[in-house]
Structures are given as C-alpha cells and as structure tokens.
C-alpha positions, -999 to 999 in steps of 0.1 A, spaced: 224 -140 -236 194 -157 -219 168 -135 -204 139 -152 -188 112 -129 -176 87 -143 -151 50 -126 -144 17 -136 -130 24 -143 -94 3 -128 -68 -19 -136 -38 -49 -160 -41 -74 -176 -19 -72 -215 -14 -90 -231 -45 -83 -204 -67 -60 -201 -98 -30 -185 -114 -12 -182 -144 26 -179 -145 43 -168 -175 80 -172 -185 91 -152 -216 124 -157 -231 139 -129 -255 148 -151 -284 131 -186 -297 125 -214 -270 133 -240 -291 173 -231 -286 166 -249 -250 164 -286 -245 138 -284 -215 123 -257 -197 104 -258 -162 91 -243 -131 106 -247 -98 96 -232 -65 112 -227 -32 93 -221 0 109 -206 32 131 -227 47 128 -256 23 148 -266 -8 141 -257 -43 120 -281 -58 109 -292 -94 72 -284 -102 67 -290 -139 90 -297 -166 87 -296 -205 109 -311 -231 106 -284 -256 113 -305 -288 90 -333 -281 64 -312 -259 65 -340 -233 58 -330 -197 64 -342 -162 48 -328 -129 58 -332 -91 33 -357 -74 21 -328 -53 7 -308 -81 -5 -334 -108 -38 -329 -121 -38 -293 -107 -10 -276 -126 -4 -275 -163 27 -263 -183 23 -251 -215 41 -231 -242 32 -206 -271 59 -208 -297 52 -175 -314 54 -157 -280 84 -174 -270 68 -179 -236 61 -209 -213 32 -210 -189 25 -229 -156 -14 -228 -153 -22 -235 -114 -56 -247 -103 -71 -257 -70 -43 -238 -53 -36 -248 -17 -17 -230 11 12 -254 8 17 -242 -26 27 -205 -14 66 -202 -27 87 -182 -49 84 -198 -82 115 -200 -107 114 -203 -146 144 -224 -155 155 -235 -190 184 -257 -198 206 -258 -228 241 -268 -240 256 -242 -213 236 -254 -185 206 -238 -164 194 -206 -167 170 -190 -141 145 -164 -140 143 -138 -111 114 -156 -94 80 -145 -86 59 -151 -54 28 -170 -51 9 -168 -19 -19 -188 -10 -43 -178 17 -63 -203 37 
C-alpha cells in the first residue's frame, strides 16, 4: 500500500519561502518518478516539478523554474519541494504524486497561500 504524507504548507507573504515534504512509508526507489502538482481554485491540476527517481533528473514548469527545487532524502524516504520567491499566483493546493507499475498515487494535498 502506498501512503504519501505531505506537510509544510501554510500562509506566507509574497517573496517568502516554504518547503513542502512528501514522506513515503517505504523506499521511494519503488517509484519510477515522484513529483508535485498544484491546483488553484477553478483551475486544472498542473505539474509543478518532477523527479525521475533512478536517475535523479528533474523537470519544472516554466512558471516555477529558478524559484522551486525538487529534491529527495533517500534515508528518510522523502521528497521535498523548496519554494522561494513565492508569488500570489503560486497559491494552490499542492499534491505529492508518485508513479509505479500500478499507476499514479496521490497525497492528501497541502494548502499554500501567498499573500500580496
């Protein structure tokens, strides 16, 4: 059973930083990829950042390049999203995603609100 537990969301002023965490109960190397998506009110869920677990290669949405960084701690079975220079348009519910041979797995989501 896959359990992804997110934490780290909250309210921050524009220009501030937050770090989201996504912890898995077992090894993250069972996954092909892990990433972060977000969904703002009235909008579709969109990919923010993705990491290929085996290679460590990463990919980012254009809107967050240079501001957000996805990383992992293998020993803690955790993937992080460091978000710097936050903007009001980054306000959304952020979801952790993991992909394995069975398909997509999702965390419960964590709210990020950026005030102007």
